[in-house]
N, C-alpha and C positions, 0 to 999 in steps of 0.2 A: 503494500499500499504506499501511497504517498501523502504527505501531509504538507499543507501551506499554511504559514502563520505570518500574518501581517503585523506591522508595528509601525509607529510613529504619527499615529493620529493624534487629534486633541483638539483644543480651543485655541484659535489665533485670531487676531484682529484683522480687519480689512486691510489689504495690502501686505500682509505678512506672508511667511513662507513656511511649508512644511515638507519634510521628506519622508515618504512612505517607503518601506522595506517589506519584502516578501521572501521568506526563507522556506525553500522547499528541503524536503527530507524523506527518507525512505529508500525504496528500491528504484533508483534512478540511473539509466544509462546515458541518457542526454535529455536536454529540454530545448524543443524545437522553436519555441516561442513564449512570449509573456503577454498578458493583457491585464489592464486596470479598468474596472467597471466602477459605476457608483450608482447608487439608488436612494430616492428620498421616498417617504411615505405616500401612497397613493399614485406612484409613478412607476412606469417600468425601468428596469435597470437599463443603463445605458453604457455604451463603450466610451472610455475616456481616451485611452491610448493602448497601442499594441506595438509590438516589435516581433518580427519573425525570425526564424532561424538564421537567414542570411542577412539579418540586419535592417530589413525593410520596417519603416515606421509610419504609423498612422495615428492622426490626433482628431479628437472631435473639433469641430469648428470653434466651439466655446471656450476651448483651452489652448488653441494654437498660440504660440509666442509665449505663454506663461508656464506650461507644464513640460517637462522633459522626462521621458521614459529611457531607462538603461538596464543594462544587466551585468552580472559577473558569471560568467559561465564556470569559472573554476570553483565558484563558492555556491553555485545553484541558488543565486540571490537575483531578484528583480528590484527595481527601485522606481519611484515616481517622484520627481522633483516638482513641487508645486510653488510657484511664485506669483506674486501680485494676486493673492486670494480674495475672492469676492463672497459676499454673503450667499450668493446662488450656488456656489461651489459646495456649500454644506450638504453632507451626504454620508451615508455609509459606503466606504470604498473597499471594493473586493479585487484581490489579484487572481489571475488565472495562469495556469503554466501547462504548455502541451508537452507530454512528459512520455518518453520512450522508456520502458521498463525492463527490456531484454533486447538482446542484440538481434537486429532485423524484425523486431516486433513492432506492433501497431502504436500509434501516437494516441493517448488519451489525454483529456482535458481535466484538470483538477482545479478546485476553487478553494480559496481561503475563506475564513470565518467572518471577515470583514472588520474594519475599523472606523471608528467615527471621526469625522472631521467637521468641525463646526467653525464657521467664520462669523464672528460677532464682535461688535465693539460693547 
């Protein structure tokens, strides 16, 4: 099995910054990509940013220029640097990882448990 644990959420004032981290552990041969999603009550979960195995990056329009997704393949870690935060960024943030658990095996997506980000003065 694979576990993803997010950290780095919290309360920040508008204009501030947070860095979310996602640690993957368990039976992992490789991670082909990472994603960060967010969800607020009453709304669907939305993709914030993603990075593929070959480094292709995609951002939601609402966070372009403010958020940066990155990864550390040697440590099985994913990151989301969030700058110039706005109240509308308030949500529970979830990380995902596309994990290969055995050589030549399939890729499976796993989800973290979520971390709360609150942007408020």
